[in-house]
C-alpha positions in Angstrom: 22.6 25.8 -2.5 19.3 27.2 -0.6 19.3 28.5 2.8 16.2 27.3 5.0 15.8 27.8 8.4 14.5 24.8 11.0 12.8 25.7 14.3 13.4 23.0 16.8 10.1 22.5 19.0 10.8 20.0 21.6 7.8 18.0 22.4 7.6 14.6 24.0 5.1 12.4 24.7 4.2 8.4 24.9 2.8 6.1 23.0 -0.1 4.1 24.7 0.6 0.8 22.3 2.4 -1.6 24.0 3.6 -3.6 20.9 4.9 -0.9 18.6 7.9 -0.4 16.4 9.3 2.7 14.7 11.6 2.2 11.8 12.1 1.5 8.0 9.8 -0.3 5.9 10.7 -1.5 2.5 8.6 -4.0 -0.1 9.5 -7.1 -2.1 11.2 -7.1 -5.3 9.5 -8.1 -8.7 11.6 -11.4 -8.6 10.2 -12.6 -5.5 6.6 -13.0 -7.0 5.6 -16.6 -6.8 8.2 -17.8 -4.6 7.6 -19.9 -1.2 7.8 -17.5 1.9 9.5 -18.8 5.1 5.5 -19.9 6.4 5.2 -22.2 3.3 2.9 -19.7 1.5 3.7 -18.6 -2.1 4.1 -14.9 -2.2 2.0 -12.8 -4.2 2.2 -9.1 -5.0 -1.6 -9.3 -4.8 -1.7 -10.1 -1.4 -1.5 -8.0 2.0 1.2 -9.6 3.7 4.8 -8.9 5.1 7.6 -10.2 6.6 9.4 -9.6 10.0 12.0 -10.8 11.7 10.3 -12.3 15.0 6.8 -12.0 15.0 4.7 -15.1 14.8 3.3 -15.9 11.3 -0.4 -15.1 10.9 0.4 -11.9 13.2 -2.1 -8.8 12.0 0.0 -5.5 12.3 -1.2 -2.1 11.3 1.6 -0.1 9.7 1.6 3.7 9.2 3.6 5.7 6.7 5.0 8.5 8.6 5.1 10.7 5.9 1.8 11.0 4.9 0.2 9.0 7.9 -1.6 6.5 5.4 -2.1 3.0 6.9 -2.6 -0.8 6.0 -3.1 -3.7 7.7 -0.9 -6.7 6.7 -0.3 -10.2 7.8 2.8 -11.6 8.8 4.1 -14.5 6.6 7.6 -14.4 5.9 11.1 -13.7 7.6 13.0 -10.5 6.9 13.9 -7.7 6.2 17.7 -8.6 7.0 19.1 -5.2 6.4 19.9 -2.9 9.5 17.5 -0.3 10.3 14.4 -2.0 8.5 11.7 -3.2 10.7 9.3 -4.6 8.1 9.1 -6.0 4.5 5.6 -5.2 2.8 4.1 -6.7 -0.2 4.2 -4.5 -3.3 0.1 -3.9 -3.2 0.6 -2.8 0.7 3.5 -0.6 -0.2 1.5 1.0 -3.0 -1.2 1.8 -0.5 1.3 3.4 1.7 2.5 5.6 -1.2 6.3 5.0 -1.3 6.5 2.5 -4.3 9.0 5.1 -5.9 11.0 5.6 -3.0 11.7 2.2 -1.9 11.8 2.7 1.7 9.8 4.5 4.3 9.8 5.6 7.7 6.7 4.2 9.3 5.2 2.8 12.9 4.1 -0.8 13.1 1.8 -1.6 15.6 0.4 -5.2 16.4 -3.0 -5.9 16.6 -5.5 -8.7 17.9 -5.9 -11.6 15.8 -9.3 -10.5 14.9 -8.3 -7.7 12.9 -9.1 -7.8 9.1 -6.3 -7.3 6.7 -6.9 -4.4 4.3 -8.4 -5.2 0.9 -5.7 -6.6 -1.2 -7.1 -5.1 -4.7 -4.6 -3.9 -6.7 -4.5 -3.2 -10.8 -2.6 -5.4 -12.7 -0.9 -2.9 -14.4 0.5 -1.4 -10.8 2.5 -5.1 -10.6 5.5 -5.6 -13.0 6.0 -9.2 -14.3 8.8 -11.0 -12.7 11.9 -10.3 -13.9 13.6 -14.1 -12.8 11.8 -17.5 -13.2 9.9 -18.7 -9.8 12.0 -20.0 -7.2 11.9 -23.8 -6.3 8.7 -24.1 -3.9 10.9 -26.3 -1.7 13.2 -23.4 -1.3 11.8 -20.5 1.3 12.9 -16.9 0.4 15.9 -16.6 2.9 17.0 -13.2 2.1 15.7 -9.6 2.3 12.5 -9.4 0.0 13.5 -5.4 -0.8 14.4 -3.9 -3.9 17.7 -2.8 -2.8 18.3 -0.9 -6.0 15.5 1.4 -5.2 16.1 1.9 -1.6 19.7 2.6 -1.9 18.6 5.4 -4.7 19.4 8.1 -2.5 22.7 7.3 -1.4 24.6 9.6 -3.4 26.5 12.9 -2.3 24.1 15.3 -1.2 25.2 18.6 0.4 22.8 21.1 2.0 23.7 24.7 3.9 21.3 24.6 6.9 20.6 27.5 9.4 19.4 26.2 12.5 17.4 28.3 15.1 15.3 27.5 17.9 12.2 29.2 17.8 8.9 29.6 20.2 6.3 29.7 17.5 3.4 32.1 17.5 1.8 31.1 14.2 -0.4 28.9 12.0 1.6 26.3 10.1 0.5 23.4 7.7 2.1 19.9 8.2 3.2 18.2 5.5 4.7 15.3 7.1 6.5 13.3 9.6 10.0 11.4 9.5 12.2 9.2 11.4 15.2 9.7 9.1 16.3 13.6 8.9 18.1 12.9 5.3 14.4 12.4 3.9 13.1 15.5 5.7 15.8 17.7 4.5 15.2 16.8 1.0 11.6 17.3 1.2 12.4 20.9 2.7 14.5 21.8 0.5 12.0 20.9 -2.3 9.1 22.8 -0.6 11.2 25.7 0.1 12.1 26.0 -3.7 8.5 25.2 -4.8 6.4 27.4 -2.3 8.6 30.0 -0.8 7.4 29.3 2.5 9.3 28.9 6.2 9.9 25.3 7.2 9.6 24.5 10.6 10.8 21.4 12.1 8.7 20.0 15.4 10.8 17.4 17.1 8.4 14.8 19.2 9.2 11.2 20.7 7.2 8.0 20.7 8.5 5.3 22.9 11.6 7.3 23.2 11.8 7.2 19.3 12.6 10.8 17.9 10.2 11.4 14.9 10.5 14.9 13.1 7.3 16.6 11.6 7.8 19.1 8.8 5.7 22.1 8.9 5.4 24.5 6.1 4.5 28.2 6.7 4.3 30.9 9.2 0.7 32.0 8.9 -0.8 34.8 11.2 -4.6 33.5 11.3 -6.3 30.1 10.3 -7.8 31.1 7.4 -4.6 32.2 5.6 -3.1 28.7 6.7 -6.3 27.1 5.3 -6.1 28.9 1.8 -2.5 27.8 1.6 -3.6 24.1 2.5 -6.5 23.8 0.0 -3.8 25.2 -2.6 -1.2 22.1 -1.9 -4.1 19.7 -1.2 -3.7 17.5 -4.6 -0.3 17.1 -3.8 -0.1 16.7 -0.3 -3.7 15.1 0.4 -3.2 14.6 4.2 -1.5 18.0 5.2 -3.6 19.4 8.1 -3.2 22.6 10.0 -1.2 22.9 13.4 -2.1 25.8 15.8 1.1 26.9 17.5 -0.3 30.4 18.8 -0.7 28.9 22.1 2.5 26.9 22.7 4.3 27.7 26.1 
């Protein structure tokens, strides 16, 4: 096992949004294509829709993937998810825009928008949507259980062991922020991969939004901005949303 150090920086801030949730998002499995949702609408992978346990049908919400900061606006037309810890089920096209199809679940923030908000472009290539694996459900029978692809969502549930060296730090360097997480397990996995791939120090910054902790992963300890920019440009194709973090003036 590899050793990597986590520096914990306590930074607390409050979100200005009145109706915001932070938690896990999942997406509809292929078998739900063509089935009737709780609102009466027929579910389609191609539409920018979502399931929520309480929000009224027709509510527009902006969902942001905390790992890559990608966002999408969807409309609630179903009930779910019914798995503890998950706050929203997204259509497959919405999950693709947030870039977490391969993971099954993602840490997200969800913001309720005004009714005049416009949902995101619902274009998705047919090749990106697999054919339903089971016949469509009777249209008179709404979806009543979680529409998540549980096999994908639980793919990381096996035994994993990591050796950590934790050190509280007062940083005085530049870094490159790769992403943000609410789930520490996801952060540890990525940190382990980054440490191996780039041989750079990993720093974790702890933030709080609406009293919910979020952990941001920062890679590298660069003495100046130019060096950090060169590294960011190097990893741009793999992490296009990465950006420079200046920690030279932290008190």
